[in-house]
N, C-alpha and C positions, 0 to 999 in steps of 0.2 A: 734720810740718810746726807751724808755729806760729801761732795766732791774732794778729791784730793787736794791737799794743800800744796803750795809750791815748795819746792825744797829751800832749805836755809841756804843763806850763803856759806860756801865751803871753798877750802883751796882746792883749784885743778877745775871747778866750774867755769863755764866758758860762754860769753854772752851771745844769746840766741839771736840771730837775725829777724826780721820781721816775717811774720808767717805769710809767704807766698806759696800755698800748697796747691793742691792735692788731688791725687785721684786714686784713693783707694777706696774701697767698699766691701767691709767685711761684719761678721756677724757676732753679736753679743755672745758671751759665755752665759751659762746657766744663770738668769737674773736670780734665782733664788739663793744663789754662792756669790753672786758677782755684784750685788748692788743694784737691781733692775729698779726703774723708776718710770712712772707713766709719763707719757709724752709732755703733759702740762704741769707736772710738778715743778714747783718753784725749786731748783737745785740749790743747796747752799754753797756758796761760792769759797774761795779762799777768804780767812779772816783778813782784817785789816791791821794786824798787830805789825809791828816793826816800820823802818822807813819804807818811803815808796820805791825804793829801788830794789828792795828784797828779792822781788821776782824778777830781777832782771837776768840772774843768774840761771838759767836753763841749760841742760845739756842737750843733744842733738836726741838722744833717747828720750828724755823729757818730753821733747816736742813731739816725737812719734806716739807715746804712750799717754799723752795728757788725756784726762778723763773727761767724757763729753756725754750729752743726754738726748741730743735732738733726734738720733736715730730710734730713740724707743727705750733706752735702758741707760743706765750710768756705766759706761765701759771704756776701754783704751781706744783712741781714735784710731789707731791702726787696724783694729777689730771690730770696727763700728759696721753696722749693716748698711751704712750709706756713705756717700762720699762727703767727707766733711771737712770743710777748712774752718780752721780756727785764727781768730784775731785777739791775742791775749791783751790784758790791761797794761802790761809793760810794753807792747808794740803801741798801744794808743797813747801812751804817756811820751814815748822816744820820738813819735812822728807828730806830737802836738795834736792830733784830730780833735775836733770839737764837735763833731757830729756824725751820726750814722752814715750819712751820703758819703763822707769823707773815707770811712772803713769801707764800705761797699765800693766805691770806685777803685780800689787797690785790690779787688778779688779776682783770681783768673777765671774767667768765664761769666763775669758779669762786667756789663757795660752801662754807664750812668751817663744821661744827657740831662742836664740841668737847666731848664727854662726860666730860673732865678724866681721860681713860685713853688712849682711841685716837680722835683726830679723824678725821671723815669728810668726804670730798670729793664734792661734786656739780657736774656741769657741763652748762652749757645747758639747765637745767630737768630733767636726767635725775639722781636719786640712785640709791645702789646698795642703799639698803633697810637693813634690822635689821643692825647690826655691820658696816657698809659699808667702814669704813677708806678705803683708796684701790683697792678692788678694781677700779672702772672706770678708772682711771689707772696708766699703766705709770711706775714711779719708777726712775729711773737715775742713777748717779753717774759721769761721765765714759763715758757710753754704754754703762754695764754695769747690768742689771737686780739691785736691791738691795731685797728686801721679806723678810718672812715667809712663806714658801712656804704652808704650812697654809692661812693666811687670804688670802692674794694680797694683804697690807696692809704697809704702811711706817709705820714709828714716826717721825712726824712733828715729835716734839720735838726738843729740842737732841742728844738720843741719836743721830739720824739721823746727822748730820756735823756736826763744830765748824764753826760759821760762820768762823772763822778760815781755815779750808781753802777757803773759796767764794769763787771769782772771779764767777761770776755764775749765774743760774737762767735757764734756756730753757725755756719752757713753750709747747708745740706744741698748740693747741686742734685738734680734728679727729681723723679716724681716720688712724693709722700703722701698722696691721699689715702693709702692704705693705713696709714697713721692718724692722720688728723683731716682728713675729709676734704671737702670742697675748697679749691684754690691753693692746696699746698700741690701745685702745679709743675713747674719747672725748677722751683728751687724754694727753699724754706730758710728764714733768717731767724734764729732764736737768741735773743740776747739775755745772757745770764747775768744777774745782778749779785752785788757784793753781800756778804755775810760780815755783821759786826762781831769785834773781838770784845772780850770783857772790858765793862767800864765805859767812860764817853770818850768819843773820838770826834775831832771837828776838822775840815778841809774848807779852805777859801781860796778863789782864785779870780785875778783882775787880768784883763787881756786886752788887745786890739790888733788890729791889721789894717795895712795901708794898701791901697791901689795908689796909680797916679793922680787920681782924682778925688779920693774921699778916704776918711778914717773910719773904722767900724769898732767900737769899743762892747766889751761885755763883761760879764761877771757870773759866778757860779759857785755852789758850795754844798758842802756834805756833812751832817750831824748824824751820828750813831751812838746807839747806847744797848747795852748787854749786860743782864743780871741772871745768873744761874742759866735756866734754858729759855729764857724769854728775851727776844732782841728787837729794837726797833732803828728804821734806817730811813731818813728823809734827805732829799736833795732837791735842787732847785737851777734854773739858768735863767738867765737874763741877756738878750743881746740887741744890738742895733747895728744891722749889716747894712752898709751904702754901697750900692753897685751903680751909682751915678756916673755918667761921662762916658757911656760906651754906644756904638752906633753900629747898625746893621752893615753887613756886606752884602754886596752884588754876588750870587752865586751862581745862576744860571741865566740864560739869556731871554728867558720869559719875563724879567723880573723890570727889564726896559720900560715894560709898561706901568710901572707904578716906581717913577724915580723919586717922588716926594717923600718916600719913607726913608730914603737912604741920604746920608750925611747929617742927619739929626743925632745929637747925642741924647741919651736917657738922662732925666733930671728928675731928683727926689726920688729914686729907686731904691726904697728903704724899706728892709724886712726887720720887723719886731718879734722874733719867737720866744715863746716863754714856755718853761717847761716844769713841771714838779713830778717827783715820784716819792711816793710811801711805801713802806712794808712793816708789817709786824709778823713775827712769828714765836710760838711758844709750843712746847711738848711735853707729856707727861708719860709715864711708864703705864699709867691706867687707861688714860683718856685719849692717847695717841697724839698726833701731830697737827696743830692748826697753823695756816698762814692766812693773812689776808694782805692784799696789795692794790694799789691803784695809781691815777695819774691824772693830771690835765695837762693836755696839749694844745697851744693855741698858735696856729700859723696866721700870721699876719704880714701880708707883703704889698708893696707897689708893683704892679706889674706892667713894666714898661714894653715887654717883649709877649705878649699874649695875642692870643687871634682876637680879631675885630678891635683890639685895645692897643695898637702900636703907638707908642711914644705920645701916650694923653697926657702924662705927668701927674695922673690923680687917680687911675685904675686901681682899685685896693681890694683885695681878697682877705677876709679874717676870718677863719673858721675856728671853732673850739670843739675839742673833743675830751670827753671824760671817760674814765673806765675803773671797773674796779672788779677783784676776783677773789673769792675765798674757797679755801679746800681745806678740806680734813681727810687725815689718812688715820688708819689704826691695823696692825696685824691682828689677824683673828686664829692663827694657829702658828707653829715654827716654819711651816711651808706655804702661807698664804697672807694675804693681808686686802683690805678693801679702803677705797677712797670716794669721796665724793666732791664735787665741785659745783660753785653756783658763780655766775659773773652778771655783770649789768654794764651797760655802756650807753652814752648819748653824745650828741652832737649836731652843730648846725653854723650857719653863718652867725658871726655876731653882728651888732649894730652899726659898726665902723664899714661893713662891706659896702662898698659903692663901686658898679663897673661904669665905666665910659667907653663910647665908640670914638675911633680915632677921629680927629678933626670935628667933634659934634660935644659940645657940653650944654647944650640946650635941655637933656635929660641924662638921668642916671638910671642904673638898673640894678634890681635887687634879685638875687637867686633866691628861690625857696625850694629848699632842701635840707632834710634834717632826718634823724631817725631816734628810735629809742629801742633798745635791745635787752632781750634776757636770753642767757646761755646756763647751759647745765649739765651734768652727766655723772656717772659713776663707772667705778669697774672692779673687778675682783681678780685676783692674780693667785695661782695655785702651782705648786711645782709638785705634781705627783711621783716625779722620779727625778733622783739625783742630776741626771743628764737633761731634764726636760722641764720647760717653764710654759704656762698658758696665761693668758689675759683676755677676758672676756668682759666687753663693756659696751655703753651705749652713750651717746651726747647728743644734745639739739640745741637749736638755736630759734628763737622768734624775735623777729625783727620787723617793727613798724616804720616805714618810711613815706616820708611827705615826698610827694612826686617833684622832680625838677621843673618849674616853670619859672619864669621871670614878670616881676612887677616893674612897670615903666615909671619913673617918678619925675615929674616935670620942674624944669629949674626956672623956666621963663613961661610967658603964655604962648601957647601954641593953640591956635582954632579956640575951640569952646573949653580949654585946658586952662588952668591957671597953676601957677607954681604952687609946688607941693601935693598938687592933684596924684592920685595913684590909678594905673591901670594895669589889671592882669592880664597878659599877653599869652594867646593860643590855648586858652583853658575855659571851657564854658562854666555856667554856676551849677551845671547837672553832672559836670565830668569830676571822676574821682580824684581826689586831692592826696590821698594816701593810699599805700597798698601793703598788706602783710605778706611777708617773706617769711619762710619756715624750713628748716632744715634738720631731719632726724637720721641718725646713723648708728650703726651698731657693726660691732668690729671683733675680730680674732685675731691674736698673734701667740705665735708659737716660736720658742727659740730652743736649740738643743746641741748638745755635742754629743753625736751618735756614737761614735769608736772612741771612747776616753782612754782605753789601753792602745789600740792600733794605731789610733789617728787622734791622739791629744789637740793636736793643734787645729782640728777642722771644726768651724762653727756654722751652722744653719739656722737662717731666720726665714719664716714665712708670715705674711700678713694678707687678709681678706676683710674687705669693709663694704657695706652696703649703704647708699644713701637717698632718701626720699625727700625730695626739695620741690616745694612751690613757689611761685612770684605771683601774687594776687590769684588770677583766675587761669595761670598758667602751670600746669603740673608737668615736670620734665620726667621724661623716661626713669626708673630705677637705674641708679648710678654703681656701678661695682668697681673697685679699686683693688688692685693686688699689688704684693711685691714679694720677689724670692731673692736671696740672699745668700752666698757661701763665701766664707774665709778659710784662708790656710795659712797658719804659722809655718812656713817652710822649714827656716832656721831661726833661732833666737833674733836675730836682725833683719830676717827678710819676710815679707808678708805678701800674700797675694788675695784679690777679691773678685768677684764677679756679682754683678747685681742686676735686675730687670723688674721692670713693674709698669703699673699702668696707673693715670692720673688723669682727674678732670677739674676743669674751671667753670663756673657758671658766670653768665654775664652778670652785671652788675645792675643795680637799681636804676641808675642813669640810664644805661644802654638800653634797657628795656622800656622804661616809662617816660623817658625825658622829652620834654616839649620846646620847641624854639623860641625865639622873641628877643634874643639879645642881639640887636642889628638884623639884618637881612642876609648875612651870609656867616659860613664857619660854626653853625650850631650843631650839636649832636641831638638827632633827632632819634627818641625810643621808639623800636620796632612795635610795641604794643600800641602806640599811639597814632600809627600809620594803618588805615582802613585796609584790609585785604592783604597785609603784610605777613608773612610767616613770623612767628615767634622765633627768638634766636635760641639756638640749642647749645647744651654745653660744649665746650671743645676738650678734647681728649688728647693725651700724649702716651705713646707707648716708647719706650726706651729700654737700652741694654749699655751696660759700660763695664769694662774689665779693667783693672789697676793693680799695680805694685808698688813697695815702698821697702825701704831697707835702707840700713847705715852700713859705709864703707869704710874701713881704715880708722874707724873712730873719729874720723874728719870730717865726713861727708853725709850728708841726709839727700837721699835720691827718691822722688815719687813722681809717678806718672802713669798714664793710661789713656784709653781711648773710649769714645762715647758714639752711640747712635740714637738718634730720637726722631720719631714723626708724630707730628701734630695733626690731628684730624678735625675736620669740622672747624678749621681756624675761624676766630673772631676778625675780621678786617673791616676797613672803613670804605665805603663807596658813597661816590656823589649822591644827593637826593634833592634835585633841584640846585640851590645854592648852599646846601648845606650839606652833612655828612650824615650816615646812619650806619650802625653796625649791621654784617651781616656774615653767615657762615660761608666760607671760601674754600671748600675744598680742602687738601691737606698740603703741608710743607715737611720736607725731611731733611736732616743736617747729620754730618758726620764729622769728628774732629779729634783732637789730641790736646791734652793739657800736660804740664810737668813741672817739676821744679828741682834745682839743685841748690843745695846750702854747704858752706863750707865754714867750719869754726875753727879757731887756734886762738888760744888765749884771751887777748885783748881785741883781736880783730876776727871779724866774721864777715860773710859776703853771701849774696844769694841772686839767682836767677829762675824767673818763672815766666811762663807764658802760656798762649793757646793759641791753637789752628784750626780753624772750621771751614767747612764749604757746603753751601747747600746743595740738595740733591734734586733734580728735576729728570723727569723720563729716564731715569736709571743711571744719570749721568752728573757729574760733579759740576757745577757752575762756576765759573770762576769770578764773576763780578760779586761784590759784597752784598748783603741783603739790607733790608731797609734799617737805618738806625743801628747798624753792628758793622764793625771790622772784621774781615777774614782773618787778621792776626793783630796780636797785641801782647805786651809783656813788661817786664821792669828787671831792671840790673841795679843793685845795690849793695850796698857797703857800710857796716858799722863798726867804729873805733870807741873802745871803752877804756878810760883810765882813771879807775876807781880812788886811787890816792890822791887825785887832783879834782875828785868829783866832776869829772867829764864825761861827757858821750856826745858822740857826732854822727850824723847820719848822711849819706848821699845817696840818692836815688835818680836813676834815668827811667823813664816811661815813654814807651814807643807804640805808635797806633796806626795801622795802616788806613786806608780810605774807607769811608763809610756810605754805603747807599743812601740815596735820598729817599723820602718818604713817597709812598704812591700818589699823594695828593699833590705834591710838587713837582712830581715827574708829569702828571696830567697837565699841570698848568706850563708846564715847558714843552708843549706840543707832542706830549708822548714820549719824549726823549729823555732816556735814562742818562742820569750822570753821577756822581760820586764827589764827595767833601774830601780835600786833599789829607793826605796823612801828615802827622805832627809829631813831635817828640817834647817831651817836658823834663827841665832839670829841677830835682827840689834839693835844698840842703836844710839840716835840722842841728841845732847844737843846744844843748842842756846841761845844767848841772845834776848831778847825780848824789843822794845822801848828804846834803849841805845842811849841818845842824845850827844855823846862824842864831835862831831863839832858844837853844837849850837842846840837851841830849836826846829828849824823845821828840824832837820836833823836826821836821825838814822843811827847808826852803827852797824852793826850785825855780829855778828861771829858765827860760826857753826863748831862743830866737831863732825865726826860719824864713826861708825864702821859696814860694812856690812859683813855679814857673820863672827860674832865675834869668832865663834868655830873653823874656818876654815874647814867646811865641804868640802869634795871633792866628786863631783859627775859627770855625764856624763848625757846629754841630747840626745834624738834621733836624729840621723842623716841618710846619706843616702850614697850610694856606697862604702859601706863596714867599716865605721866606724861610730862612734858617738863622739858628740861633748863635750869637755871639758869646765869646768866653771872655774872662777879666782880663786876663794877661797876667803881668807880674804881680804879687802878691807878698808883702812882709807881714810877718806874723810876729808878737811878743807876748809872754805871758809870766803873770808873777804868781806863783801858787804856795800856800803855806799851810803846812799842816801841824795839827795839836794833837 
């Protein structure tokens, strides 16, 4: 089944502002009659036909009712059974986003901290702690989980997926384990890829960005082909990103004990992300539909601001991740269908990886961790009644992970060791160097329109799921997840939703089994490797949210709501000697509100969106911000389109309040709580639209932009005695040609 294609350009259509949405949470219509789709089905996105500006013309009604799939069915966003925020391809092009991290950094309720190697996501006041990455968020491409399994984190830079292959990004805030199982915890991000139009099409781009110290070039491209009911898409991206010339700032008094790390600028701080994405789709009336997709992600970065490796000028982490996924689906009657899925993935450090300790080049260290995983599942759908549909299915993962430990490689003679000698650290010859992780889940979904005559606008959805999970010799208790949602179309332009649920997140293989050895401080030590220590338990979240959305006077789109969530058995990091270990530390609760207002009239549109949250302790709101998250942040922006001049401009102001320091840095500050100062960023982007320089069926696109125009300097919360510097003003330019 195909997602709705964008409306063609028509007189009277108005330019949609960037999607800074949403807190609506509703239920699908009967999937048997509304295009239901399994959660991991690769949905067909809008075709590639026409020029790149064709989908810029979306009305406010289109934005409210855009088809989404991440909540468990293909349905209108306003009636989806989850809080879905959508970033469209049009927004990606207007802002010049070149990576998924840039997209997610502009989503209300999500806060991104980039340590210039692996960005970390925090959601609605909850962060994942040391080396969090995306552990508390499930990352998917067309419904397929894609991440580096040992860390449970995704590489959010350009390597994750070439942006040319992206049709839209759907971000579901709130728990979705009842749909997807483990780790669809506080949010789920689903990238929907593009579908080719008939014939051959190609797109190529060259770009560069500049800071005051260095230039960062890159290139990317896309080739598609479609003949009849078979289509193929391939995309690539290659970048060289230089972050040299930046230095740490002193952010708390305890740093006076280590003055040597301040005032020294980063050198050769270069990242070389590479990404490839391929997909093939075909279908027939007799055999059903078949899709095959996969990709290569290579994260490769010099880490000047990493724990233990500050300003070494040669600390390099390069990890390659490969994934593939096949899906077959066929209807078995007019009221039912069956689908089967199978996937494989593997990843680990490449030979370029070489870790160094600050002020020591006598040895380098190599991390030993990798994985090979198989996944599969099947489900059946049945609509026994016109107003009721059911889905019953199962899925499973089999993941063989090599335990994280370090090998020391000597560069100079040290005692009895000679150059190139290798020593495995903190692991003996009898210790297990790999562990098998398994997850088997079974689930049921029911969707209904219970009163089609008296209340045709009422939608109800329920999900329940059971997961049996093991990690080596550790067997977790049976995990139950659930979700209930109700949505009501009060008037044709006014919607209301309520959704509640429970989700869980298992600890990563690194948190469970890792061994120290990279230096004498700052390592993550796995609980299963510490004698007498209780194994980590999955952390769980219970949440409820109420939202409403609607159009006003045909000029405004209003969306907003309130939420409450409580995380139990929260995984936090505590000191273990000079290192860190993860442990379950009670519970934490938060409540807040999110909302957006959009205005659109002819060539001008504007938007305002933001979120407020407070941590709850002992039944009272806490005024100080939580670790690595602001209590308030939002965006104010405007767009101006002049299509007859092939011109589009966007200006955006981002405001962020103070963020709480990490618990580790508070400890190093003699236990004194401190915050990182509030900041504001002004971004400007100007681009051409629909410029056919090379012929009628082509488009040449020029884009110029400035990020952080006023060159505001600030730091983000870090760990192990320092906070992370940010890049300051960045100029960007891109030339894109479509054939």
